[in-house]
N, C-alpha and C positions, 0 to 999 in steps of 0.2 A: 481843712483843705486837703484835696486829693494829692497824692504824690505825682511828681512830674516825670517819673522814670519811663512811662509809656510801656511798661511791661518788658523792658529790655533786661536781659540776664547777662552778666559778665562771667563767662565760663573760665576765663584765664585766671581768675582769682581763686577758683575752686579746685583747679587741676594742678597737681604737682607730678612731674614725670620722675620715674625711678632712675632713668638714664639721663645723666647730664654730661654733655660734651662741651668742653671748653673750646673757644675759638682757636687757641694755639694748637690743640690737637688736630683740628680740621686742617689747618695750614700745613702741619707736618705730614699728615696723611696725603694731602694733595701733592706735596713735594716728593714723597716716596713714589706715588703713582707716576708722576712725570719722569722720575729717574728710571723707573722700570720700563716705561714706554720708550724712552731714549735708548736704553740698553738693548731693547728688542729690535729697534730700528737699526742700530749699529751692527747687530748680528745678522741682519737681513731676514728677520722672521716676519 
C-alpha cells in the first residue's frame, strides 16, 4: 500500500530555534515599552 502522506513535509518537527522567548518575557517587554511611551508623552516629546 502506498503511503497517504501526499508528499507533505512537516518542517516544524525538524527545526529547533536557538532563541526561545517565553510569553511572560514578551508581556514584560510590552509593558516596558508602554511605560516608556507614556513617559515620553508626559514630557511632551
